[in-house]
Every structure is written in C-alpha cells, then in structure tokens.
C-alpha positions as MATLAB code, in Angstrom:
seq = 'MSQPASPPSSDEPGGRLGIGEVLARLQGEFADVTVSKIRFLEAEGLVRPARAPSGYRKFSEHDVERLRYVLAAQRDHYLPLKVIKEHLSALDRGLRPAPSGGQPAVPADLETSIDAGLPGPATFGTTPELRLTRDELLESAAVSADQLEQLEAYGLVRRSGRYYDADALTIARTAGEIASYGVEARHLRPFRTAADREVGLVEQVVAPLVRHRDGEHAEEVAAAMAALSVRLHCALVRSGLRGLGLRRS';
ca = [
      15.430  -28.375   79.919;
      12.611  -26.537   81.625;
      10.408  -24.272   79.541;
       9.689  -20.571   80.066;
       6.199  -19.933   81.390;
       3.627  -20.167   78.592;
       2.170  -16.896   77.345;
      -1.621  -16.663   77.556;
      -4.015  -17.233   74.679;
      -3.920  -14.644   71.908;
      -7.607  -14.073   72.631;
      -6.994  -12.961   76.217;
      -8.552   -9.582   76.843;
      -6.545   -6.786   78.383;
      -5.710   -3.091   78.251;
      -3.533   -1.475   75.623;
      -0.118   -0.096   76.500;
       2.355    2.142   74.729;
       5.853    0.847   74.030;
       7.271    2.962   76.883;
       4.829    1.387   79.338;
       5.779   -2.069   78.096;
       9.453   -1.257   78.544;
       8.816   -0.124   82.130;
       7.017   -3.408   82.844;
       9.831   -5.551   81.499;
      12.940   -3.729   82.680;
      12.549   -4.872   86.275;
      13.007   -8.482   85.140;
      15.114   -7.930   82.004;
      17.547   -5.107   82.669;
      19.001   -5.078   79.153;
      15.702   -4.798   77.273;
      15.316   -1.618   75.227;
      12.757   -0.024   72.942;
      14.956   -1.043   70.025;
      14.915   -4.669   71.204;
      11.113   -4.671   71.419;
      10.878   -3.174   67.928;
      13.322   -5.798   66.651;
      11.244   -8.640   68.113;
       8.183   -7.120   66.470;
       9.999   -6.925   63.132;
      10.896  -10.624   63.511;
       7.217  -11.487   63.942;
       7.460  -12.626   67.559;
       4.903  -10.073   68.742;
       2.248   -8.204   66.757;
       0.922   -5.185   68.659;
      -2.088   -3.325   67.342;
      -1.694    0.126   65.856;
      -3.618    3.187   66.962;
      -5.035    5.481   64.242;
      -2.083    7.755   64.977;
       0.299    4.907   64.118;
       1.570    4.281   67.656;
       1.989    0.716   68.831;
      -0.593   -0.451   71.356;
       0.368   -3.611   73.246;
      -2.113   -5.930   74.963;
      -1.404   -7.886   78.143;
      -0.924  -10.911   75.909;
       1.744   -9.045   73.926;
       3.596   -8.225   77.152;
       3.539  -11.841   78.318;
       4.645  -12.989   74.883;
       7.615  -10.631   75.052;
       8.385  -11.894   78.551;
       8.385  -15.468   77.227;
      10.779  -14.570   74.398;
      13.181  -12.660   76.643;
      13.216  -15.448   79.246;
      13.842  -18.075   76.569;
      16.822  -16.087   75.313;
      18.263  -15.255   78.729;
      17.636  -18.511   80.626;
      17.814  -21.103   77.846;
      19.933  -19.367   75.163;
      17.388  -20.334   72.513;
      17.751  -18.811   69.034;
      14.832  -16.841   67.644;
      14.005  -19.601   65.137;
      13.427  -22.096   67.956;
      11.495  -19.545   70.005;
       9.246  -18.923   67.004;
       8.589  -22.663   66.782;
       7.746  -22.735   70.487;
       5.345  -19.810   70.147;
       3.721  -21.404   67.113;
       3.163  -24.595   69.095;
       1.731  -22.677   72.058;
      -0.568  -20.700   69.764;
      -1.939  -24.016   68.489;
      -2.532  -25.445   71.957;
       0.541  -27.684   71.960;
       3.428  -28.179   74.371;
       6.765  -27.191   72.737;
       9.481  -29.811   72.518;
      12.279  -28.886   74.996;
      15.112  -29.343   72.474;
      13.569  -29.450   69.038;
      11.409  -32.178   67.590;
       7.664  -32.548   67.379;
       5.544  -30.523   69.831;
       3.230  -32.588   72.012;
      -0.394  -32.502   73.062;
      -0.693  -31.134   76.643;
      -1.011  -33.750   79.368;
      -4.443  -32.565   80.535;
      -5.849  -32.932   77.015;
      -4.196  -36.344   76.612;
      -5.884  -37.481   79.826;
      -9.299  -36.259   78.751;
      -8.974  -37.909   75.333;
      -7.943  -41.253   76.809;
     -10.839  -41.045   79.272;
     -13.298  -40.208   76.508;
     -14.090  -36.840   78.097;
     -14.394  -33.373   76.579;
     -11.143  -31.435   76.540;
     -10.394  -28.573   78.937;
     -12.242  -25.317   78.419;
     -10.602  -23.178   75.756;
     -12.571  -19.926   75.902;
     -10.174  -17.065   76.611;
      -7.554  -19.148   78.420;
      -6.171  -21.973   76.306;
      -5.712  -21.818   72.526;
      -7.849  -24.269   70.576;
      -5.784  -27.294   69.585;
      -4.601  -27.170   65.978;
      -2.494  -30.020   64.640;
      -0.696  -30.440   61.339;
      -1.147  -33.734   59.522;
       2.190  -35.079   60.769;
       1.389  -34.005   64.338;
      -1.996  -35.734   64.163;
      -0.448  -38.953   62.857;
       2.068  -39.002   65.693;
      -0.328  -37.973   68.453;
      -3.072  -40.374   67.357;
      -0.631  -43.232   66.651;
      -2.255  -44.050   63.304;
      -0.715  -44.591   59.883;
      -1.120  -42.252   56.940;
      -3.235  -44.912   55.224;
      -5.522  -45.203   58.248;
      -5.985  -41.437   58.349;
      -6.776  -41.324   54.646;
      -9.466  -43.951   55.163;
     -10.938  -42.094   58.128;
     -11.106  -38.929   56.051;
     -12.537  -40.754   53.038;
     -15.441  -42.040   55.130;
     -16.078  -38.654   56.730;
     -14.979  -39.659   60.216;
     -12.066  -37.220   60.511;
     -12.485  -33.734   59.134;
      -9.877  -31.034   58.755;
     -10.599  -27.364   59.360;
      -8.475  -25.367   56.951;
      -4.853  -26.435   57.343;
      -5.242  -28.039   60.752;
      -6.974  -30.814   62.688;
      -8.647  -30.050   66.015;
      -8.951  -31.952   69.297;
     -12.034  -33.834   68.090;
     -10.142  -35.066   65.030;
      -7.394  -36.306   67.356;
      -9.900  -38.113   69.590;
     -11.615  -39.746   66.611;
      -8.367  -40.794   64.931;
      -6.875  -42.225   68.116;
     -10.065  -44.065   69.055;
     -10.497  -45.443   65.543;
      -6.870  -46.594   65.617;
      -7.487  -48.500   68.845;
     -10.671  -50.030   67.424;
      -8.674  -51.094   64.348;
      -6.591  -53.369   66.588;
      -9.743  -55.543   66.855;
      -9.975  -55.870   63.075;
     -12.562  -53.121   62.587;
     -11.740  -50.914   59.604;
     -12.724  -47.308   58.955;
     -15.489  -48.347   56.555;
     -17.157  -50.260   59.378;
     -17.343  -47.086   61.456;
     -19.570  -45.167   59.041;
     -22.708  -45.874   61.132;
     -21.110  -43.835   63.951;
     -20.808  -40.851   61.599;
     -24.386  -41.275   60.427;
     -25.714  -41.580   63.978;
     -23.704  -38.532   65.122;
     -25.038  -36.442   62.242;
     -28.588  -37.400   63.169;
     -27.981  -36.443   66.804;
     -26.559  -33.111   65.675;
     -29.682  -32.595   63.582;
     -31.874  -33.275   66.611;
     -29.934  -30.784   68.746;
     -30.159  -28.249   65.934;
     -33.953  -28.562   65.914;
     -34.079  -27.855   69.641;
     -31.757  -24.817   69.623;
     -32.893  -23.299   66.309;
     -35.688  -21.241   67.916;
     -33.207  -19.847   70.451;
     -30.795  -18.897   67.679;
     -33.584  -17.168   65.772;
     -34.370  -15.130   68.874;
     -30.671  -14.227   69.237;
     -30.429  -15.975   72.588;
     -26.956  -17.285   71.838;
     -25.836  -17.943   75.407;
     -28.916  -20.022   76.215;
     -28.574  -21.834   72.883;
     -25.027  -22.871   73.807;
     -26.155  -24.127   77.207;
     -29.010  -26.138   75.697;
     -26.763  -27.578   72.979;
     -24.186  -28.668   75.583;
     -26.877  -30.251   77.764;
     -28.434  -32.050   74.803;
     -25.021  -33.314   73.698;
     -24.288  -34.722   77.166;
     -27.697  -36.390   77.304;
     -27.255  -37.926   73.866;
     -23.887  -39.386   74.888;
     -25.458  -40.804   78.067;
     -28.334  -42.309   76.077;
     -25.969  -43.794   73.494;
     -23.811  -45.449   76.173;
     -26.878  -46.871   77.939;
     -28.267  -48.277   74.692;
     -24.941  -49.941   73.854;
     -24.706  -51.456   77.343;
     -28.280  -52.691   77.083;
     -27.584  -54.219   73.697;
     -24.476  -55.970   74.934;
     -26.441  -57.524   77.792;
     -28.725  -58.964   75.166;
     -25.744  -60.860   73.742;
     -25.573  -62.901   76.935;
     -21.988  -61.873   77.705;
     -20.787  -62.711   81.193;
     -20.184  -59.730   83.430;
     -17.122  -59.758   85.675;
];
C-alpha cells in the first residue's frame, strides 16, 4: 500500500494561519473537511496548533501539511486514527512508517549512508532527527539485546533521553558486523577513547570562536576538523596495515 506524502519536519518555518484559512486551503482537495473535523483532529492529538494571546488557533504550514497527511490517509487508505498516529510518530522521529502495521523502518537514504560509512542526510529544517526506541535500534542494527548492553556498558553506544540517534545506529550496526570476526565490545574501547580525544582537540580549536559568539563559524570549523580527523585516521590505519605485509589485490 502506498503511503500519503510525508508531512515536513515539525521545525519547518512558516506563517501562521487561522482555522478558517486552513479550511479554505484544504477544502479544494478534501471537500468534506469542516472546522469541526479540524478541531476533532486537534483534540485527538494529531495536530497541535499554537495559540494566540487571544486564544485563537494559529496554524503553521507544517500543521496544514500534517492535516493534509491525516485526511489523505483516511480518504485514500481508510486508516484508523490509531494507525495514523503511529505513522506520524514514526515520521516525527525520522522513520519510514510500516505500510500495514509493524515496525517502522529507517529511510533508505540514511540506510545507504550508514552502510557506506558516510554522514547521514542533512536534518536542519527539512528532515526530523532520527530517534529510535530500543527495539527499533535492535532491529535496524541487527544486534542482540546482549550485544547492545555490552556496547552501552563500554560507552560505545549512548542514548539521548528515551531514544537512540543515527550515530548510535551506525555504531551498533558497525560493531555488530565487527563482532562477526570475533571482536567483542570490550575490544572496541580504544575507538571510544580515541574519538573522545579527537573531540577534545576539536573543542580546543573551536572554543575561542564559541567564546566570541561566532557560532556559525564554529560549526563550520568543527565540521572541517571532524572530516580531517576521519581522513587522518583512515590513512593511519591503511599505513599500519601495509606494515603488516598484507598482500594487496
């Protein structure tokens, strides 16, 4: 079953509209939508418009697209509100909803970048940051609960609040693949130590920029330093492996 078009990130900027303006926007595509229906969907928690000091609802462009998603899911796919809520929750956490129930999946573009060892797609203002539950991380990373516990115990995988992010997924999946060669989580602690030292080095470089409130430049420098450190690390590993006298194909 095809999915309704995904609503944009909840962080997407946009103007604020009154409920009458929202109704006018939607009625051309959904003839049976009413003010009462929009209020009902709000009461069910499917959309959360801001409130003006006067108490009137003020909808963002994101709210309008979210309503459009809900109405299309009901009209075109006959989905109950419970399932639509699950879909919206998955989308809000950067996941791809399961077409007919089941576990939501990591988007294909993020899967590709993880498998290639590349940074994930940009998330600022367009794509929600990936947030995975423990069960979703276990399934997406293809690791066991015991493996994940070990990775967390040795500080390799870290959870932010209730969820795991895209970096946690990359680390868990990569560590799981390394485990197939007999390398356990405890053997990977030097990677954590080395990464922390690299972070410390980057922090020293950007600290003066942060103190001078030059946040944008600090981000650029941090990203450049991170890329250079990854390049240096890869070159050092390759150089070390050549020292082992391994044949090159």
